[in-house]
C-alpha positions as semicolon CSV with decimal commas, in nm:
position;residue;x (nm);y (nm);z (nm)
1;M;-12,144;-1,880;2,293
2;T;-11,997;-1,508;2,401
3;T;-11,763;-1,382;2,691
4;T;-11,948;-1,165;2,924
5;E;-11,799;-0,882;2,730
6;G;-12,046;-0,927;2,466
7;R;-11,766;-1,039;2,198
8;Q;-11,702;-1,359;2,043
9;T;-11,508;-1,666;2,229
10;V;-11,191;-1,778;2,075
11;C;-11,000;-2,106;2,179
12;A;-10,636;-2,131;2,139
13;C;-10,514;-2,473;1,972
14;I;-10,171;-2,603;2,004
15;I;-9,986;-2,896;1,900
16;A;-9,665;-3,028;2,091
17;R;-9,422;-3,265;2,151
18;D;-9,136;-3,205;2,411
19;E;-9,148;-2,837;2,396
20;E;-9,107;-2,759;2,744
21;E;-8,890;-2,472;2,651
22;R;-9,077;-2,261;2,442
23;L;-9,434;-2,403;2,503
24;P;-9,481;-2,116;2,816
25;G;-9,384;-1,834;2,598
26;A;-9,622;-1,966;2,384
27;L;-9,936;-2,023;2,649
28;E;-9,847;-1,690;2,763
29;S;-9,922;-1,481;2,409
30;V;-10,277;-1,674;2,411
31;A;-10,369;-1,626;2,782
32;F;-10,656;-1,344;2,675
33;C;-10,791;-1,670;2,484
34;D;-11,132;-1,805;2,642
35;E;-10,994;-2,165;2,583
36;L;-10,699;-2,350;2,523
37;V;-10,631;-2,667;2,409
38;V;-10,306;-2,848;2,382
39;V;-10,250;-3,174;2,196
40;D;-9,937;-3,355;2,286
41;S;-9,809;-3,659;2,079
42;G;-9,595;-3,809;2,330
43;S;-9,375;-3,553;2,491
44;R;-9,112;-3,711;2,751
45;D;-9,059;-3,393;2,933
46;R;-9,239;-3,133;3,129
47;T;-9,474;-3,069;2,793
48;A;-9,787;-3,203;3,005
49;E;-9,736;-3,071;3,327
50;I;-9,670;-2,684;3,127
51;A;-9,978;-2,706;2,944
52;R;-10,220;-2,815;3,251
53;A;-10,036;-2,552;3,471
54;A;-10,147;-2,301;3,238
55;G;-10,516;-2,401;3,233
56;A;-10,557;-2,594;2,914
57;K;-10,744;-2,869;2,807
58;L;-10,458;-3,119;2,764
59;V;-10,519;-3,441;2,485
60;V;-10,266;-3,693;2,426
61;Y;-10,262;-3,860;2,122
62;P;-10,021;-4,039;1,907
63;F;-9,893;-3,875;1,605
64;T;-9,958;-3,944;1,284
65;T;-9,983;-3,629;1,028
66;F;-9,930;-3,267;1,187
67;G;-10,328;-3,228;1,010
68;K;-10,461;-3,478;1,218
69;Q;-10,320;-3,383;1,538
70;R;-10,461;-3,010;1,421
71;N;-10,796;-3,176;1,370
72;V;-10,786;-3,349;1,703
73;A;-10,751;-3,014;1,879
74;L;-11,030;-2,875;1,671
75;D;-11,253;-3,160;1,803
76;H;-11,171;-3,060;2,147
77;A;-11,265;-2,711;2,109
78;T;-11,621;-2,565;2,261
79;S;-11,569;-2,181;2,157
80;D;-11,690;-1,957;1,873
81;W;-11,355;-1,906;1,685
82;I;-11,010;-2,128;1,647
83;L;-10,661;-1,957;1,695
84;E;-10,418;-2,172;1,611
85;V;-10,050;-2,144;1,756
86;D;-9,750;-2,379;1,744
87;A;-9,496;-2,381;2,051
88;D;-9,234;-2,169;1,870
89;E;-9,489;-1,886;1,757
90;R;-9,592;-1,580;2,014
91;V;-9,881;-1,354;1,924
92;T;-9,772;-1,013;1,945
93;P;-9,961;-0,761;2,154
94;K;-10,082;-0,574;1,873
95;L;-10,222;-0,871;1,724
96;R;-10,354;-0,994;2,018
97;A;-10,563;-0,632;2,027
98;E;-10,638;-0,689;1,669
99;I;-10,818;-1,015;1,762
100;E;-11,026;-0,913;2,026
101;A;-11,150;-0,597;1,819
102;F;-11,236;-0,826;1,583
103;L;-11,440;-1,081;1,804
104;A;-11,647;-0,781;1,931
105;A;-11,732;-0,691;1,608
106;V;-11,683;-0,970;1,367
107;P;-11,729;-0,828;0,991
108;P;-12,024;-1,000;0,773
109;G;-11,925;-1,263;0,604
110;V;-11,570;-1,346;0,717
111;D;-11,525;-1,711;0,894
112;I;-11,128;-1,720;0,827
113;C;-10,813;-1,432;0,877
114;G;-10,485;-1,420;0,765
115;V;-10,183;-1,371;1,034
116;P;-9,874;-1,222;0,920
117;C;-9,630;-1,443;1,033
118;R;-9,280;-1,253;1,129
119;D;-8,993;-1,518;1,122
120;L;-8,711;-1,473;1,372
121;L;-8,392;-1,681;1,231
122;L;-8,034;-1,659;1,448
123;G;-8,156;-1,407;1,660
124;G;-8,334;-1,151;1,454
125;P;-8,638;-1,108;1,257
126;L;-8,678;-1,147;0,906
127;G;-8,863;-0,966;0,611
128;P;-8,886;-1,013;0,270
129;S;-8,620;-1,276;0,256
130;A;-8,869;-1,489;0,463
131;K;-9,181;-1,328;0,210
132;Y;-9,295;-1,128;0,499
133;P;-9,616;-1,117;0,545
134;K;-9,613;-1,462;0,484
135;Y;-9,972;-1,454;0,593
136;R;-10,094;-1,804;0,775
137;L;-10,475;-1,840;0,821
138;R;-10,502;-1,886;1,164
139;L;-10,772;-1,788;1,302
140;F;-11,151;-1,926;1,186
141;R;-11,488;-1,996;1,263
142;R;-11,492;-2,356;1,432
143;G;-11,661;-2,628;1,242
144;R;-11,591;-2,436;0,913
145;Y;-11,267;-2,557;0,804
146;V;-11,021;-2,897;0,878
147;H;-10,698;-2,964;0,804
148;D;-10,562;-3,211;0,494
149;E;-10,513;-3,547;0,716
150;T;-10,314;-3,689;0,409
151;V;-9,968;-3,446;0,373
152;K;-9,671;-3,449;0,579
153;V;-9,619;-3,076;0,556
154;H;-9,815;-2,790;0,402
155;E;-10,140;-2,884;0,593
156;G;-10,217;-2,498;0,652
157;L;-10,551;-2,380;0,535
158;W;-10,694;-2,253;0,258
159;A;-11,004;-2,038;0,250
160;F;-11,341;-2,006;0,026
161;G;-11,459;-1,672;0,093
162;R;-11,354;-1,330;0,205
163;T;-11,044;-1,331;0,423
164;W;-10,961;-1,067;0,692
165;A;-10,631;-0,937;0,677
166;F;-10,442;-0,835;1,043
167;E;-10,134;-0,650;1,054
168;G;-10,005;-0,734;1,369
169;D;-9,772;-1,025;1,367
170;L;-9,742;-1,387;1,505
171;E;-9,362;-1,433;1,592
172;H;-9,207;-1,774;1,484
173;L;-8,905;-1,901;1,644
174;L;-8,678;-2,024;1,380
175;A;-8,324;-2,174;1,461
176;A;-8,134;-2,003;1,692
177;T;-7,794;-2,147;1,584
178;P;-7,673;-2,271;1,278
179;A;-7,677;-2,626;1,359
180;E;-8,002;-2,609;1,524
181;A;-8,101;-2,475;1,131
182;I;-7,931;-2,730;0,959
183;R;-8,115;-3,001;1,139
184;D;-8,449;-2,823;1,049
185;V;-8,362;-2,811;0,720
186;W;-8,307;-3,168;0,701
187;R;-8,625;-3,296;0,853
188;Y;-8,792;-3,053;0,660
189;A;-8,673;-3,193;0,315
190;G;-8,760;-3,554;0,478
191;L;-9,096;-3,494;0,504
192;E;-9,127;-3,297;0,193
193;A;-8,955;-3,603;0,000
194;E;-9,183;-3,870;0,170
195;Q;-9,446;-3,675;-0,028
196;L;-9,355;-3,747;-0,378
197;H;-9,528;-4,102;-0,404
198;G;-9,519;-4,085;-0,838
199;P;-9,208;-4,208;-1,003
200;V;-8,926;-3,972;-0,993
201;T;-8,723;-3,969;-1,326
202;A;-8,342;-3,890;-1,333
203;A;-8,443;-3,525;-1,555
204;A;-8,667;-3,460;-1,252
205;R;-8,424;-3,549;-0,993
206;A;-8,158;-3,335;-1,184
207;R;-8,403;-3,030;-1,233
208;G;-8,469;-3,068;-0,858
209;I;-8,138;-3,023;-0,741
210;L;-7,947;-2,851;-1,026
211;L;-8,190;-2,619;-1,196
212;R;-8,435;-2,497;-0,936
213;P;-8,266;-2,395;-0,613
214;P;-8,032;-2,155;-0,811
215;L;-8,325;-2,017;-0,961
216;K;-8,539;-1,964;-0,654
217;F;-8,262;-1,861;-0,499
218;A;-8,217;-1,542;-0,741
219;Y;-8,580;-1,496;-0,742
220;R;-8,632;-1,472;-0,396
221;L;-8,279;-1,267;-0,369
222;I;-8,414;-0,999;-0,607
223;V;-8,756;-1,032;-0,711
224;D;-8,872;-1,051;-0,336
225;G;-8,577;-0,833;-0,223
226;G;-8,432;-1,073;-0,005
227;W;-8,128;-0,875;0,012
228;R;-8,265;-0,578;0,249
229;D;-8,234;-0,860;0,552
230;G;-7,859;-0,837;0,510
231;W;-7,677;-1,195;0,605
232;R;-7,953;-1,349;0,779
233;G;-8,197;-1,298;0,459
234;L;-7,929;-1,434;0,280
235;A;-7,838;-1,717;0,502
236;K;-8,270;-1,812;0,534
237;I;-8,286;-1,838;0,131
238;S;-8,011;-2,027;0,130
239;L;-8,148;-2,278;0,396
240;D;-8,488;-2,280;0,174
241;C;-8,326;-2,333;-0,128
242;A;-8,089;-2,639;-0,020
243;A;-8,392;-2,779;0,140
244;D;-8,541;-2,773;-0,207
245;A;-8,246;-2,972;-0,345
246;L;-8,250;-3,203;-0,037
247;V;-8,587;-3,312;-0,109
248;W;-8,526;-3,453;-0,467
249;V;-8,180;-3,585;-0,306
250;R;-8,388;-3,845;-0,069
251;A;-8,678;-3,894;-0,272
252;R;-8,710;-4,203;-0,323
253;G;-8,981;-4,246;-0,588
254;D;-9,252;-4,522;-0,675
255;D;-9,248;-4,622;-1,027
256;S;-9,622;-4,825;-0,928
257;A;-9,789;-4,446;-0,842
258;P;-9,899;-4,227;-1,071
259;A;-9,679;-3,979;-1,214
260;A;-9,540;-3,736;-0,930
261;P;-9,652;-3,351;-0,958
262;A;-9,369;-3,131;-1,102
263;H;-9,389;-2,931;-0,750
264;Y;-9,455;-3,141;-0,434
265;A;-9,685;-2,893;-0,280
266;K;-10,099;-2,974;-0,346
267;P;-10,254;-2,716;-0,611
268;R;-10,459;-2,519;-0,490
269;E;-10,823;-2,603;-0,456
270;R;-11,072;-2,322;-0,594
271;R;-11,416;-2,292;-0,440
272;G;-11,637;-2,061;-0,266
273;S;-11,701;-1,708;-0,410
274;V;-11,440;-1,580;-0,733
275;R;-11,199;-1,374;-0,584
276;L;-11,177;-1,078;-0,838
277;L;-10,797;-0,805;-0,775
278;V;-10,833;-0,501;-0,925
279;I;-10,498;-0,310;-1,018
280;A;-10,578;0,090;-1,037
281;G;-10,295;0,357;-1,016
282;G;-10,374;0,663;-0,892
283;D;-10,416;0,858;-1,170
284;H;-10,763;0,679;-1,221
285;D;-11,129;0,822;-1,165
286;R;-11,122;0,614;-0,792
287;L;-11,481;0,674;-0,743
288;A;-11,510;0,464;-1,065
289;V;-11,307;0,208;-0,965
290;A;-11,472;0,173;-0,622
291;R;-11,792;0,199;-0,780
292;W;-11,680;-0,101;-0,980
293;L;-11,562;-0,332;-0,689
294;M;-11,863;-0,274;-0,488
295;D;-12,097;-0,366;-0,760
296;A;-11,875;-0,701;-0,831
297;Q;-11,911;-0,704;-0,459
298;A;-12,270;-0,761;-0,457
299;A;-12,284;-1,006;-0,722
300;G;-12,137;-1,228;-0,489
301;A;-11,766;-1,192;-0,588
302;D;-11,456;-1,150;-0,306
303;V;-11,289;-0,833;-0,388
304;G;-10,991;-0,646;-0,380
305;L;-10,789;-0,351;-0,463
306;V;-10,406;-0,324;-0,536
307;T;-10,309;0,069;-0,555
308;D;-10,056;0,350;-0,525
309;S;-10,274;0,606;-0,435
310;P;-10,408;0,611;-0,080
311;A;-10,805;0,456;-0,073
312;D;-11,027;0,392;0,215
313;A;-11,199;0,072;0,263
314;A;-11,568;0,219;0,217
315;G;-11,804;-0,060;0,191
316;G;-11,574;-0,309;0,374
317;L;-11,328;-0,335;0,033
318;H;-11,032;-0,493;0,106
319;V;-10,757;-0,263;-0,048
320;R;-10,362;-0,300;-0,043
321;E;-10,152;0,019;-0,092
322;L;-9,805;0,058;-0,257
323;E;-9,579;0,333;-0,257
324;R;-9,551;0,300;-0,622
325;L;-9,711;0,088;-0,905
326;T;-9,375;-0,087;-1,057
327;P;-9,347;-0,454;-1,130
328;L;-9,125;-0,541;-0,840
329;R;-9,374;-0,392;-0,606
330;L;-9,678;-0,545;-0,773
331;I;-9,527;-0,903;-0,768
332;R;-9,464;-0,904;-0,400
333;A;-9,815;-0,723;-0,349
334;L;-9,983;-1,012;-0,573
335;D;-9,778;-1,297;-0,378
336;A;-9,905;-1,110;-0,056
337;E;-10,282;-1,165;-0,144
338;V;-10,235;-1,488;-0,286
339;Q;-10,081;-1,602;0,050
340;L;-10,427;-1,466;0,184
341;R;-10,664;-1,663;-0,125
342;G;-10,611;-1,762;-0,454
343;V;-10,682;-1,464;-0,689
344;D;-10,934;-1,588;-0,955
345;A;-10,905;-1,309;-1,220
346;L;-10,685;-0,969;-1,242
347;V;-10,864;-0,624;-1,363
348;P;-10,625;-0,431;-1,474
349;W;-10,753;-0,077;-1,523
350;G;-10,567;0,134;-1,754
351;R;-10,338;0,094;-2,027
352;R;-9,981;0,079;-1,773
353;E;-10,171;-0,204;-1,579
354;R;-10,218;-0,409;-1,824
355;R;-9,851;-0,365;-1,902
356;L;-9,756;-0,448;-1,580
357;A;-9,993;-0,764;-1,549
358;Q;-9,829;-0,907;-1,883
359;L;-9,487;-0,902;-1,665
360;L;-9,566;-1,097;-1,384
361;P;-9,463;-1,464;-1,345
362;P;-9,715;-1,689;-1,488
363;E;-9,824;-1,818;-1,085
364;L;-9,961;-1,467;-1,038
365;R;-10,130;-1,431;-1,317
366;A;-10,420;-1,587;-1,189
367;P;-10,613;-1,843;-1,429
368;Y;-10,913;-1,610;-1,546
369;G;-10,810;-1,322;-1,727
370;P;-10,710;-1,019;-1,756
371;L;-11,086;-0,913;-1,698
372;D;-11,155;-0,600;-1,928
373;P;-11,275;-0,317;-1,685
374;K;-11,536;-0,221;-1,882
375;T;-11,707;-0,553;-1,834
376;D;-12,024;-0,544;-1,601
377;P;-11,944;-0,628;-1,252
378;A;-12,208;-0,908;-1,243
379;Q;-12,145;-1,033;-1,554
380;A;-11,765;-1,088;-1,493
381;E;-11,856;-1,267;-1,170
382;R;-12,053;-1,527;-1,349
383;L;-11,766;-1,527;-1,629
384;V;-11,521;-1,624;-1,386
385;R;-11,729;-1,843;-1,199
386;A;-11,820;-2,051;-1,498
387;A;-11,425;-2,085;-1,584
388;T;-11,303;-2,169;-1,263
389;R;-11,555;-2,347;-1,063
């Protein structure tokens, strides 16, 4: 299915309830889409009327989980691609232009895209305090992905192949007042608490209330660089840490169920092509680095490069450039890469890069590796696949 302009088509899918104030802005920002689907879970205001007036296909479906509502929207779409947007989100002009250019010439092997999500809290934008770019997988080929309907929150998708990264923002309108922010924290904590199905021990509750929040606060403030966002950043981090503590305060637990996980988010699935990420400073042979990556890509791997040297994306390589290759900058870069798609193995290109890799938090070290760059790329793909799939 293609439009008269020759590009592939896209359907904007929105789930909503009682969103008469925020829905018009979301609909206006996706007016460029070929199709609009709004799933309403029983609004008591003018949400349905506003959706119909915008030309959307309105579907009324009783709420069960967010994942189910999103899948209902997918079932009613007919376009080539799906763009998922919430009522409190806005596609910026830059992102719109990027999406239209992408649909006019879809890169080979790409069926899902990561969109930078820019949070706006108490009237101002956030950066590192909200883990910006905080990629969300919101544009994907219809029929390739569905949402997990069993979870209360974190129903977002996981990519299983090469993921395209946009630069334009999807603006996310968080609370405009302190009271609204506190209500959001209470609601989020309640949903998370419902996902702790196993027994909740006193030790686990103490760790969740007393230990994890202050450690998270320090990490987000210093390692993520949240202090750069000023008082709004401090507020955002404080609210997130308070939500973490409230999850364990409100958790009821169930002694008859299997043991609860250490954290309430589901573990990331690993399937599809393996993802190899090279870390290489500017003092290395750029041609040799690019050749290794392209050979690994030819062997079936999904590859990327983190570097502090200007690099082109020859051969369609994914490159994340840093101002300098330092421990904190590398941590933030790898955090962004994991937001796009889980990394299966790191390939530190030299001695300095290997030292930096040893300083990474455990969750960013990847399950396999570090790989020696002297390893044949095709063999590297086979080794990592055997160990992680």
